[in-house]
LUMVEX-352279 format. One line per 2 residues: number of its first residue (from 0); their letters; for each residue x negated, y, z of N, C-alpha, C, CB. Coordinates in steps of 0.1 Angstrom, whole numbers. Glycine has a CB too. Layout:
BEGIN
NUM	A	X:Y:Z:X:Y:Z:X:Y:Z:X:Y:Z; ...
//
This chain:
BEGIN
0	MS	-227:98:106:-219:88:100:-213:93:86:-207:84:109; -213:84:76:-207:88:63:-194:80:62:-217:84:52
2	RE	-187:84:51:-174:78:49:-175:70:36:-163:88:48; -171:57:37:-171:48:25:-158:50:18:-174:34:29
4	RP	-158:53:5:-146:54:-3:-139:41:-5:-149:61:-17; -126:40:-3:-119:27:-6:-119:25:-21:-105:28:0
6	TV	-120:13:-25:-120:10:-40:-108:1:-42:-133:3:-44; -100:5:-52:-87:-1:-56:-87:-5:-70:-75:8:-52
8	AL	-82:-17:-73:-78:-21:-87:-63:-21:-87:-84:-36:-90; -58:-13:-96:-43:-11:-97:-38:-18:-108:-40:4:-98
10	IG	-27:-27:-106:-21:-35:-116:-6:-33:-115:-25:-50:-114; 0:-30:-127:15:-29:-127:21:-42:-133:19:-17:-136
12	VP	32:-46:-126:39:-58:-131:54:-53:-133:39:-70:-120; 57:-48:-145:70:-43:-148:80:-54:-151:70:-33:-160
14	SS	84:-61:-141:93:-73:-143:104:-73:-133:85:-86:-141; 116:-76:-138:128:-79:-130:133:-93:-133:139:-69:-132
16	AG	123:-102:-137:127:-116:-141:134:-123:-130:115:-123:-146; 129:-121:-117:135:-128:-106:146:-121:-99:124:-132:-97
18	AR	151:-110:-104:160:-101:-98:175:-105:-102:158:-87:-100; 184:-97:-96:198:-99:-99:203:-89:-109:206:-98:-86
20	KS	195:-79:-113:199:-69:-123:186:-63:-128:208:-59:-117; 187:-54:-138:175:-47:-143:172:-35:-135:178:-44:-158
22	GQ	161:-29:-138:157:-16:-131:143:-17:-126:167:-13:-121; 140:-28:-118:127:-28:-112:116:-28:-122:127:-40:-103
24	ER	118:-33:-134:108:-33:-144:102:-19:-147:112:-40:-157; 110:-9:-144:106:5:-146:97:11:-135:118:14:-148
26	AP	96:4:-124:89:10:-112:75:13:-114:90:0:-101; 66:4:-120:52:8:-122:51:21:-130:45:-3:-128
28	RV	58:22:-141:57:35:-149:62:47:-141:66:33:-162; 72:46:-134:78:57:-126:68:61:-115:92:54:-120
30	LR	62:51:-108:53:55:-97:40:61:-103:49:42:-89; 36:57:-115:24:63:-121:28:78:-125:20:55:-134
32	AA	40:79:-130:44:93:-135:46:102:-123:58:92:-142; 48:97:-111:49:105:-99:35:108:-93:57:97:-88
34	GL	25:104:-100:11:109:-97:4:99:-88:12:121:-90; 7:86:-87:1:77:-78:-15:77:-80:6:63:-79
36	VE	-19:75:-93:-33:74:-95:-41:87:-92:-36:70:-110; -35:98:-97:-42:110:-94:-43:114:-80:-35:122:-102
38	RL	-32:111:-72:-32:115:-58:-41:105:-50:-18:114:-53; -42:93:-54:-52:84:-47:-66:89:-49:-51:70:-53
40	RD	-69:93:-62:-82:98:-64:-85:111:-57:-84:101:-79; -75:120:-56:-76:132:-48:-79:129:-33:-63:141:-50
42	EG	-74:118:-29:-75:114:-15:-89:107:-13:-64:104:-11; -97:106:-23:-110:100:-22:-111:85:-25:-115:102:-9
44	VD	-100:80:-31:-100:65:-34:-106:63:-48:-85:60:-33; -114:54:-49:-120:50:-62:-111:40:-69:-134:44:-60
46	VT	-103:45:-79:-93:37:-85:-97:32:-99:-80:45:-87; -96:19:-101:-97:13:-115:-83:9:-119:-107:1:-115
48	DL	-78:16:-128:-64:13:-133:-64:3:-144:-57:27:-137; -60:-9:-141:-60:-20:-150:-47:-21:-159:-61:-33:-143
50	GD	-38:-10:-157:-27:-10:-166:-16:-19:-162:-30:-12:-180; -6:-21:-170:6:-29:-168:6:-42:-176:19:-21:-170
52	LP	11:-52:-171:14:-64:-178:26:-62:-187:17:-76:-168; 29:-71:-197:41:-69:-205:54:-68:-197:42:-81:-215
54	TV	62:-59:-202:75:-57:-195:84:-70:-197:82:-45:-201; 90:-74:-186:99:-85:-186:112:-81:-179:93:-98:-180
56	PY	122:-77:-185:134:-73:-179:143:-85:-175:142:-63:-187; 152:-82:-165:162:-92:-162:171:-96:-174:171:-87:-150
58	RP	175:-108:-175:185:-112:-185:195:-121:-178:178:-119:-197; 207:-120:-182:217:-130:-177:213:-144:-181:231:-126:-182
60	DP	215:-153:-172:212:-167:-174:223:-176:-169:198:-171:-167; 235:-175:-175:246:-183:-170:245:-198:-170:259:-179:-177
62	GS	236:-203:-178:234:-217:-179:226:-223:-168:227:-221:-192; 220:-215:-159:212:-219:-148:216:-212:-135:196:-217:-150
64	PR	228:-215:-130:233:-207:-119:225:-208:-106:247:-211:-117; 217:-218:-105:210:-220:-92:195:-218:-94:212:-234:-87
66	SE	191:-215:-106:176:-212:-109:175:-203:-121:168:-225:-112; 180:-190:-119:181:-181:-130:167:-177:-135:188:-169:-126
68	NL	165:-178:-148:153:-173:-155:140:-179:-150:152:-158:-153; 141:-192:-147:129:-199:-142:117:-197:-152:131:-213:-139
70	DL	120:-198:-164:109:-197:-174:102:-183:-174:114:-200:-188; 110:-173:-172:105:-159:-172:97:-157:-159:116:-149:-173
72	VL	102:-162:-148:95:-161:-135:82:-168:-135:104:-166:-123; 82:-180:-141:69:-187:-142:59:-179:-151:71:-201:-148
74	QV	64:-174:-162:56:-167:-171:49:-155:-165:64:-162:-183; 57:-147:-157:52:-135:-150:42:-139:-140:63:-127:-144
76	AR	45:-150:-132:36:-154:-121:23:-158:-127:42:-165:-113; 23:-165:-138:10:-170:-144:2:-158:-149:13:-180:-155
78	RV	9:-148:-155:2:-136:-160:-4:-129:-148:11:-127:-168; 3:-128:-137:-2:-121:-125:-14:-128:-120:9:-120:-115
80	TE	-13:-141:-119:-25:-149:-114:-37:-145:-122:-22:-164:-114; -36:-145:-135:-48:-143:-144:-53:-128:-142:-44:-145:-158
82	RV	-44:-118:-142:-48:-105:-141:-54:-102:-127:-37:-95:-144; -48:-106:-116:-53:-104:-103:-67:-111:-102:-44:-109:-92
84	GE	-68:-123:-107:-80:-130:-107:-92:-122:-113:-79:-144:-113; -89:-116:-124:-99:-107:-131:-103:-95:-122:-94:-103:-144
86	AI	-94:-91:-114:-96:-78:-106:-104:-81:-93:-83:-72:-103; -104:-93:-88:-110:-96:-75:-125:-94:-76:-106:-110:-70
88	RP	-130:-85:-67:-144:-83:-66:-147:-80:-51:-149:-71:-75; -159:-82:-46:-162:-78:-32:-159:-63:-30:-176:-82:-29
90	GV	-152:-60:-20:-150:-46:-16:-139:-39:-24:-162:-39:-18; -132:-47:-33:-121:-41:-41:-108:-46:-36:-123:-44:-56
92	LP	-98:-37:-34:-85:-40:-29:-76:-41:-41:-80:-30:-19; -70:-53:-45:-60:-53:-56:-47:-47:-50:-58:-67:-61
94	VV	-42:-37:-57:-29:-31:-54:-19:-34:-66:-30:-16:-51; -9:-42:-63:0:-47:-74:14:-40:-72:1:-62:-74
96	LG	18:-33:-83:31:-26:-83:41:-34:-90:29:-12:-89; 51:-39:-83:62:-45:-90:73:-36:-92:67:-57:-81
98	GD	84:-41:-98:87:-55:-100:94:-61:-88:74:-62:-104; 99:-73:-91:106:-80:-81:96:-89:-73:117:-89:-87
100	CS	101:-94:-62:93:-101:-52:86:-114:-57:101:-105:-40; 91:-120:-67:86:-132:-72:71:-131:-77:94:-138:-83
102	LS	67:-119:-80:53:-117:-85:43:-120:-74:51:-103:-90; 47:-120:-61:37:-123:-51:32:-138:-52:44:-121:-37
104	LG	40:-147:-58:35:-160:-60:22:-160:-68:45:-169:-67; 22:-152:-79:10:-151:-87:-2:-144:-80:13:-143:-99
106	VI	1:-134:-72:-10:-128:-65:-16:-138:-55:-4:-115:-57; -8:-145:-48:-14:-155:-38:-21:-166:-45:-2:-161:-30
108	AA	-16:-170:-57:-23:-181:-64:-37:-176:-68:-15:-185:-77; -38:-163:-71:-52:-158:-75:-60:-156:-63:-50:-144:-82
110	LV	-55:-151:-52:-63:-148:-40:-68:-161:-33:-55:-140:-30; -60:-172:-33:-65:-183:-25:-77:-190:-32:-53:-193:-24
112	RH	-79:-187:-44:-91:-193:-50:-104:-187:-44:-91:-190:-66; -103:-175:-39:-114:-167:-34:-114:-166:-18:-115:-154:-40
114	EP	-101:-167:-13:-99:-166:1:-92:-178:7:-91:-153:5; -99:-189:9:-92:-201:14:-85:-200:27:-102:-212:15
116	TL	-88:-190:35:-81:-188:48:-71:-176:47:-91:-186:59; -66:-174:35:-56:-163:33:-44:-165:41:-53:-163:18
118	GL	-39:-154:46:-26:-153:53:-18:-143:46:-28:-149:68; -5:-143:49:5:-134:43:13:-127:53:14:-143:33
120	LY	13:-113:52:22:-105:60:34:-102:51:14:-92:65; 45:-108:54:57:-106:46:65:-95:53:65:-119:46
122	FD	62:-82:48:68:-70:54:80:-67:45:58:-58:53; 92:-73:49:103:-74:40:116:-75:49:102:-87:31
124	GD	127:-69:44:139:-70:51:145:-84:51:149:-60:46; 141:-92:42:146:-105:40:135:-116:44:152:-108:26
126	VD	139:-129:43:129:-139:45:127:-147:32:133:-148:57; 136:-147:23:134:-153:10:131:-168:10:124:-145:2
128	LN	138:-175:18:136:-189:21:146:-198:15:135:-192:36; 154:-193:6:164:-202:-1:156:-210:-12:175:-193:-8
130	TP	162:-221:-16:158:-229:-27:170:-230:-37:152:-243:-22; 167:-236:-48:179:-239:-57:190:-247:-51:174:-245:-70
132	ET	187:-255:-41:197:-263:-34:205:-254:-24:191:-274:-26; 200:-243:-19:207:-235:-9:211:-222:-14:199:-234:3
134	TP	206:-217:-25:208:-203:-29:223:-200:-32:200:-200:-40; 229:-189:-28:242:-185:-33:241:-177:-45:249:-178:-22
136	SG	229:-172:-49:228:-163:-60:221:-169:-72:221:-151:-56; 212:-178:-70:204:-184:-81:192:-176:-85:212:-185:-92
138	IF	189:-164:-78:178:-156:-82:165:-160:-74:181:-141:-80; 154:-160:-81:142:-164:-74:136:-153:-65:131:-167:-85
140	DG	141:-141:-66:138:-130:-57:141:-135:-42:146:-118:-60; 151:-143:-41:155:-147:-27:149:-161:-24:170:-148:-26
142	MV	140:-166:-32:134:-179:-30:118:-178:-29:138:-189:-40; 113:-166:-29:98:-165:-30:91:-172:-19:95:-150:-30
144	LA	94:-169:-7:86:-175:4:88:-190:4:90:-169:17; 100:-195:1:102:-210:1:92:-216:-9:116:-213:-3
146	HI	90:-210:-20:80:-216:-30:66:-214:-26:83:-210:-44; 63:-203:-19:49:-201:-14:46:-213:-4:48:-188:-7
148	LG	56:-217:3:54:-228:13:56:-242:7:64:-226:24; 58:-243:-6:58:-256:-12:72:-262:-14:50:-265:-4
150	RG	83:-254:-12:96:-259:-13:102:-255:-27:106:-254:-2; 113:-260:-30:120:-256:-43:115:-263:-55:118:-241:-44
152	VR	114:-255:-66:110:-260:-79:95:-263:-79:114:-250:-90; 92:-276:-81:77:-280:-80:69:-272:-90:76:-295:-82
154	EL	74:-270:-102:66:-263:-112:62:-249:-107:73:-262:-125; 71:-242:-100:68:-228:-96:60:-229:-83:81:-221:-93
156	AG	63:-238:-74:56:-239:-61:42:-244:-63:63:-248:-52; 39:-250:-75:26:-256:-77:18:-248:-87:28:-270:-82
158	IG	20:-235:-88:13:-227:-99:-2:-225:-94:20:-214:-101; -5:-226:-82:-18:-223:-77:-28:-235:-77:-18:-218:-63
160	SR	-40:-233:-72:-50:-243:-72:-49:-252:-60:-64:-236:-71; -39:-250:-51:-36:-259:-41:-21:-259:-38:-43:-255:-28
162	YP	-16:-269:-32:-2:-271:-29:0:-276:-15:5:-281:-39; 8:-269:-7:14:-256:-10:4:-245:-10:25:-253:1
164	LL	8:-233:-15:-1:-222:-15:-5:-218:-1:5:-210:-22; 5:-218:8:2:-214:22:10:-223:32:6:-199:25
166	DE	4:-225:44:11:-232:55:20:-222:62:1:-239:64; 30:-227:69:39:-218:77:31:-210:87:49:-226:84
168	RD	21:-215:93:13:-208:103:5:-197:98:4:-218:110; 3:-197:84:-4:-186:78:4:-174:74:-11:-191:66
170	VT	17:-175:77:27:-164:73:33:-158:84:38:-171:64; 33:-144:84:40:-136:94:52:-129:88:30:-126:101
172	LF	64:-131:93:75:-123:89:76:-110:97:89:-131:91; 76:-99:91:75:-86:98:86:-77:94:61:-79:95
174	AY	95:-74:104:106:-64:103:118:-70:95:101:-52:96; 119:-83:94:130:-89:87:143:-86:96:129:-105:86
176	NP	154:-85:89:166:-79:95:177:-90:95:171:-67:87; 179:-98:106:189:-108:106:203:-102:106:187:-116:119
178	ES	205:-89:109:218:-83:110:222:-77:97:219:-73:121; 214:-77:87:217:-70:75:228:-76:66:204:-69:66
180	GW	230:-89:68:239:-97:60:233:-103:47:250:-88:56; 220:-100:45:214:-105:33:205:-118:36:205:-94:27
182	ID	204:-122:48:197:-134:51:207:-145:54:187:-133:64; 207:-156:46:217:-166:47:215:-176:58:218:-174:33
184	PP	226:-182:63:225:-191:75:214:-202:73:238:-198:77; 213:-209:61:202:-219:60:189:-213:62:203:-226:47
186	EL	187:-200:57:174:-194:59:171:-191:74:173:-181:51; 181:-186:81:179:-183:95:176:-196:103:192:-176:101
188	AL	183:-207:99:181:-219:106:166:-224:104:191:-230:102; 162:-222:91:148:-226:88:138:-218:96:146:-225:73
190	VE	140:-205:97:131:-197:104:130:-201:119:136:-182:104; 141:-205:125:141:-209:139:134:-222:141:156:-210:144
192	RS	134:-231:132:127:-243:134:113:-244:128:135:-255:129; 108:-233:123:96:-232:116:84:-228:125:97:-223:104
194	HL	72:-228:119:60:-223:126:56:-209:121:49:-233:124; 65:-203:114:63:-189:109:62:-180:121:74:-185:100
196	VR	52:-171:120:51:-160:131:61:-150:128:36:-154:131; 68:-146:139:80:-137:137:80:-124:144:92:-145:141
198	FP	82:-113:137:84:-100:143:96:-94:137:71:-91:140; 108:-98:143:121:-93:137:122:-78:139:133:-100:143
200	LP	131:-72:131:133:-58:131:135:-51:144:144:-54:122; 143:-57:153:145:-50:166:132:-49:174:155:-58:175
202	HV	123:-58:173:110:-58:179:101:-47:173:103:-71:179; 101:-47:160:93:-37:152:98:-23:154:93:-40:137
204	RE	111:-21:155:116:-8:156:112:0:169:132:-8:156; 109:-8:179:105:-1:192:91:6:191:104:-12:203
206	DA	82:0:183:69:6:181:63:0:169:60:4:194; 65:5:157:61:-1:145:46:-2:144:66:7:133
208	PG	38:8:146:23:6:146:18:-4:156:16:19:148; 24:-4:168:20:-14:178:23:-28:174:26:-10:191
210	AA	35:-30:168:39:-43:164:30:-47:152:54:-43:159; 26:-38:143:17:-41:133:4:-46:138:15:-29:123
212	RA	-2:-39:148:-14:-44:154:-13:-57:160:-19:-34:164; -2:-60:167:1:-73:173:2:-84:163:14:-72:182
214	AL	8:-81:151:9:-90:140:-4:-94:135:18:-85:129; -13:-85:133:-27:-88:128:-34:-96:139:-34:-75:126
216	EA	-33:-93:151:-39:-101:162:-34:-115:162:-37:-94:176; -21:-117:160:-15:-130:160:-20:-139:148:0:-129:160
218	MA	-24:-132:137:-28:-139:125:-43:-142:126:-25:-131:113; -50:-135:134:-65:-136:134:-70:-151:137:-71:-127:145
220	AH	-63:-159:145:-67:-172:148:-66:-182:136:-59:-178:159; -58:-178:126:-55:-188:115:-61:-182:102:-41:-190:114
222	TG	-63:-169:100:-66:-164:87:-78:-155:88:-54:-156:82; -85:-155:76:-97:-146:75:-95:-135:66:-109:-154:70
224	AV	-83:-135:58:-80:-124:49:-64:-124:49:-86:-126:35; -59:-112:46:-44:-111:46:-39:-103:34:-40:-103:59
226	LV	-29:-109:27:-22:-102:17:-10:-95:23:-18:-111:5; -8:-82:21:4:-75:25:14:-74:14:0:-61:31
228	HF	25:-81:16:37:-80:7:47:-70:13:44:-94:5; 48:-59:6:57:-48:11:69:-46:2:48:-34:12
230	DV	80:-50:7:93:-48:0:100:-36:5:102:-61:1; 103:-26:-4:108:-14:1:122:-15:7:109:-4:-10
232	DV	129:-27:6:142:-28:13:140:-30:28:149:-40:7; 128:-31:32:126:-32:47:129:-18:54:112:-36:50
234	MD	129:-8:46:131:6:52:143:12:46:118:14:49; 147:23:52:158:31:48:156:38:35:163:40:59
236	CP	157:31:24:153:36:11:165:33:1:140:30:5; 173:44:-3:184:42:-12:180:37:-26:191:54:-14
238	AA	167:37:-29:162:33:-42:157:18:-41:151:42:-47; 158:11:-30:156:-3:-29:165:-10:-38:157:-8:-14
240	DV	161:-21:-45:170:-28:-54:183:-32:-47:163:-40:-60; 181:-37:-35:193:-41:-26:191:-33:-13:194:-56:-24
242	VH	199:-23:-11:198:-15:1:203:-23:13:206:-2:-1; 195:-22:24:198:-29:36:203:-20:47:186:-37:41
244	AD	215:-22:53:220:-14:63:211:-14:75:234:-18:67; 210:-3:82:203:-2:95:188:-7:94:210:-10:106
246	AL	182:-3:83:168:-7:80:158:1:88:165:-6:65; 146:-2:87:135:5:95:134:19:90:122:-3:94
248	DV	132:28:99:130:42:95:118:43:86:128:51:108; 119:52:76:108:53:66:95:57:72:112:64:55
250	TA	95:67:81:82:71:88:76:59:95:85:82:97; 84:51:102:79:40:110:74:29:100:90:34:119
252	AF	81:27:89:76:17:80:62:21:74:86:16:68; 60:33:71:47:37:65:36:37:76:48:51:58
254	AA	40:40:88:31:39:99:25:25:101:37:44:112; 34:15:100:30:1:101:22:-3:89:42:-8:102
256	LR	26:2:77:18:-1:65:4:4:66:25:5:52; 2:16:71:-11:21:73:-20:12:82:-11:35:79
258	VF	-14:7:92:-22:-2:101:-26:-15:93:-13:-7:113; -17:-20:85:-20:-32:77:-31:-30:67:-7:-38:71
260	VR	-29:-19:59:-38:-17:48:-52:-13:52:-32:-7:38; -53:-6:63:-66:-1:67:-74:-12:74:-65:11:75
262	AP	-67:-23:78:-74:-34:85:-85:-40:76:-64:-45:89; -97:-43:81:-107:-49:73:-103:-62:66:-119:-52:81
264	VC	-93:-70:72:-89:-83:67:-80:-81:55:-83:-91:78; -75:-69:53:-65:-67:42:-72:-70:28:-59:-53:42
266	AG	-67:-81:21:-73:-85:9:-64:-81:-3:-74:-100:9; -53:-75:-1:-45:-71:-13:-31:-65:-8:-42:-82:-22
268	LV	-25:-57:-16:-12:-51:-13:-3:-52:-25:-14:-36:-9; 9:-58:-22:19:-59:-33:31:-50:-29:24:-74:-34
270	VT	36:-42:-38:47:-33:-35:59:-37:-44:44:-18:-38; 70:-41:-39:81:-46:-47:95:-40:-44:82:-61:-44
272	EF	104:-42:-53:118:-40:-51:122:-25:-52:123:-45:-38; 113:-16:-57:117:-3:-60:124:-2:-73:105:7:-60
274	NP	137:4:-73:145:4:-85:147:19:-89:158:-3:-83; 140:24:-99:142:38:-103:156:41:-108:132:41:-114
276	DQ	164:31:-112:178:34:-116:186:40:-104:184:22:-121; 181:37:-92:188:42:-80:181:55:-74:189:31:-70
278	DP	173:61:-82:165:73:-78:166:84:-89:151:69:-74; 178:89:-92:179:98:-104:171:110:-103:193:101:-106
280	DG	168:116:-91:160:128:-90:146:126:-87:166:137:-80; 142:113:-86:128:110:-83:123:112:-69:119:118:-93
282	SH	131:116:-60:127:119:-47:121:107:-39:138:126:-39; 127:96:-41:123:84:-34:110:78:-40:134:73:-35
284	AE	108:80:-53:95:77:-59:84:85:-53:95:78:-74; 87:98:-51:77:107:-45:74:103:-31:83:122:-46
286	RL	84:100:-24:81:96:-10:73:83:-9:94:94:-2; 77:73:-18:69:61:-18:55:63:-22:76:51:-28
288	VQ	52:71:-32:39:74:-36:31:81:-24:38:84:-48; 37:90:-18:31:96:-6:27:86:4:40:107:0
290	GL	36:77:8:33:67:18:22:57:13:45:59:21; 22:54:1:11:45:-4:-2:52:-4:14:40:-18
292	VE	-3:65:-8:-15:72:-8:-21:73:6:-13:86:-14; -12:76:16:-16:77:30:-21:64:35:-5:82:38
294	AI	-15:53:31:-19:40:36:-32:36:30:-8:30:33; -33:37:17:-46:33:11:-57:42:14:-44:32:-5
296	GA	-55:55:15:-65:65:19:-70:62:33:-60:79:18; -62:57:41:-66:54:55:-76:42:56:-54:51:64
298	RR	-77:35:45:-86:24:45:-101:27:45:-84:16:32; -104:40:43:-118:44:44:-124:40:58:-120:59:42
300	VS	-137:35:58:-143:31:70:-156:38:72:-146:16:70; -160:40:84:-173:46:88:-184:37:85:-173:51:102
302	TA	-195:42:80:-207:34:78:-219:42:83:-209:30:63; -230:35:87:-241:42:92:-249:48:80:-250:32:100
//
């Protein structure tokens, strides 16, 4: 038996347009500086580095308290759609480094053109189901999934080739943390009455790799390809843009991520919410790079 090298198209999205503060726009550069590309290649991964999109930092938007920086979020999502669309090839895994969570709208808009049965594994401490009508913050970081499902601002929810981008049954919430204090009551109520597939944190904590395998099995009936959205606030990471109390252990989080990324149905990986401003010595960037290299390297498959 021989080993087939995983092939990756790496794209950086240095944007905090949808965030509550600046910092995340530096993440792609910092993760590259920590050796992500070189270490992937050392692991046997065939990497095509497509570079970074233009930097879009957070800006205060006091005139739009319920929809901050909508124009910037739209701009970034459209650029992401175009760049990811250019990267999609048979056998190539797009890996998108954010940046804030709103960039996943653009990734999905690109993928559904090629993968009509796309599903989404939302590996995130939050559920991001607010809309401008319910949000307490006004940031689109907390409204991403709502717009993926066709709620909220029609212009943003309708950026793709179909509306909504995904159906509730196509989305799995994985390791979301209802006890963190960051999921608002309207969001929790929506989760409970929805058709979203749910793996809350207490369930995942018991056996993260086992829960990951169960999540993939649950999605198999509805989806032929899966995008993995990985928000670092799901784990105990002080460099997450918003740190969540009692989050998933880092080792367990990366064990689950390896299960997701090495699955044949994995059609892309998005990494979001890493804020280098909260990592002065670079140790958390190093740990994140290590986890990503291990996950993507595990994607190698045996061939005759």
